[in-house]
N, C-alpha and C positions, 0 to 999 in steps of 0.2 A: 209197185215201191214207190217208198218214204220221198217224202220232200227233203233234200237236199237243203240244211244252214246254209248260210255264209252273210254274201255280200248282199243280196234277196233279203236277208230276212231284217224285217223290218223296224226289228229294236237293235239292227247293225248303226252306226256310225261313223261315219268317214268323216268327222271333223274332228281339227285336229287340236281345237281345244280345247271339248272335251279328251281329247287321249291325252293331251300334257297336262289338265288336271288329274282325269284318275292315275296315271303317273307320278304326279307330282304326290300327292294324297298316299298313295301307298309309298315310296320312299320314304321319303315325311315319317310317315307311323313305323316303319321299317328302322332306321334310323335314330329317330326316340331324340331326347335333349342331344343339343352339344353338346362336348364336356372339353370346351373350348372356354377359359375365364379371361376377364379384360371384357373390351366394345367387339360384341357382335361384327362375322365381318357384312363387309354393303349385301350380299352374295349367300347366300345359306347354302350349307352342302346338297340339304334337298334340291336344293333349284340346281346347282350344276351339276349334281348327276342326275338331275329330270332333265336339263339342256343337255347332257352328253349321252343318252340313253336315247333321247327324241332322233341327234343327231344322228347317229346309229341303226336307229330302225328305219327312218326315212332316207338312208341312203348317200345322205351328203357327208364330202370327203372333205374339204376347204373345214377348216374352222372358219377363217375368213367370210368364207360364202355365206355361212349358219348365222353368225353374228351378223352380217348386212340384212340375212332375212327375217330373222324375228322383230327386229320392229316394225318393220315393213309388211306382216302379213299379219305381228299378232301383235299386235300394239298395245301394250299394258301387259301381258301376261308376263311380264316380269319386269320387278322395278329396277334394276338396277342389270344393264350387263357390259363385265369389263371387255377391253380392248382386246385382240390375238394372242397380245404374248401375257393380254393377267390369265384368261381364257387358258395358256398354257399352262401354266406353271400350278394353279390352280387343282386342274386336271395330274398334273404330275405328282402334285403332294397328296392328290384325294385318289388314287392307285389303288389303295389298302379297300375305301369305301365299294369302288365300282366291281371291285373282283369281287 
């Protein structure tokens, strides 16, 4: 029998910063340049989608809890985090990006 790869693999990391960075880079590359004109939003579409996908991957159901978790456990990961209502509004508008 061969050895199984997975969480015991020395190249697998459980560091959430690494996960978020890799996720952000992939999403930012996939989205490409923003199509908006005018002043850019404080939270980019790539950052918003990264936050939403990470929330789902980590199984956090409460947006309020998630938005409180990020600055405490990942300070500096996102330069700007909206409040819960702003996060919900942006997610509704960004639904096509999430799909």
